[in-house]
N, C-alpha and C positions, 0 to 999 in steps of 0.2 A: 133224367129230368134236368131242364135248363135252370140255371141260377140267376141270370141277369136278363132283363128285358132288352131285346135287340132293336136297333134302329131299322134294320132291314127286315122286310116282311115278304112272305110269299104273295103273289097276286091272287085275286079272287078266283081267277080261272085255275090256278095251280091248286088252290084249296078245294075247289069243286071237283077236280079230277083226281084228288088223292084217293088212295085205296086203304082200307083198314081203318083202325081207330086213330083219331087225331084230337088233341086238345089244343085249342088256341086260347092263350091267356093274355088278355090285354091289360096293360097297366104301365107303371113307371117305376124306375129304380128308387126314386126318392119318396114314393107314396107310402104313407104309414099303413093304410088299409091293405095295400099289396103285401107289405112286409109281414103284417099280422096273419095273413092267410097262408104263409109259406110253411109253417110247421105241419098244419093239417094237410096241406097239399102233398108235402113230402111223404107223410105217413100213408096217405091214400094211394099215391103213385107207386109205392114199394111193391104192391101186389099186381101192378099193371105194367110190366116191363115192355109190353108190345105196343103201348100207346106212344105215338109220336107227339112230343110236347114242344110247342112253339110259344115262347114268351115274347110278346110283341109290344114294343114301346108305342104307346098311343098318345094322341094329342091332336091339336088343330092341324089340319092338312094331311093327316095319316089316313090314307085311302081305305085300307083294310078295316080299320076300326069303324069308319063311317059306313062301309058296306054292311057291317054287322050291327049297325045302330048302337054302338057302345056309348053309354052315357056316364057310367060310374066305374071306378076301378077297385079291385080287379074284377073284370068280367071274364068268365071262363065259358068258352063255347065248345061243346063236346060233339064231335062229328064222327060219322061212320060212312065210309065210302063217299065223302064229300058232301054229305047231307047233315044238317044240324039235327041232333037228337035231343040234346038237353042244354040248358044254360043256367049258370049260377052267377049272381052278382053279389060281391063282397061276402063270399062264404067264409065262415070261421070254424065250422064243424067238420071233422074228418068224415063223419058218417054221411053228410050231405054230398061231399065230393066223391066218396066211395060209391054211393048210390048212382051218381051220374056216370062215373067211370064204368060201372057194371053194365050200364045201358049200351055202351059202345064196345066194351071189351069183357064179355062174360068169361070169367076165369074157370 
């Protein structure tokens, strides 16, 4: 699991051609909502070691966030083989994140 939101992001084409389970997490390192979601995310991710996790810094001019119509942070987009399967906006409950992860990575 990544700890910091990165300024660099994969392209939409790279995301769409990805294989297996992928979690795209859009947010910002200074965002209070993003920081509040981290304990639940860490607990949920512990059972899903095969999920590729990309923490992507979002904001004006960030193309990948716009391609996924991100409006609020954090937004978590759960993909399987490049296709969106689930989405959570400002999740705080481990159970919600675990349920979304199970859709892309049945344990």
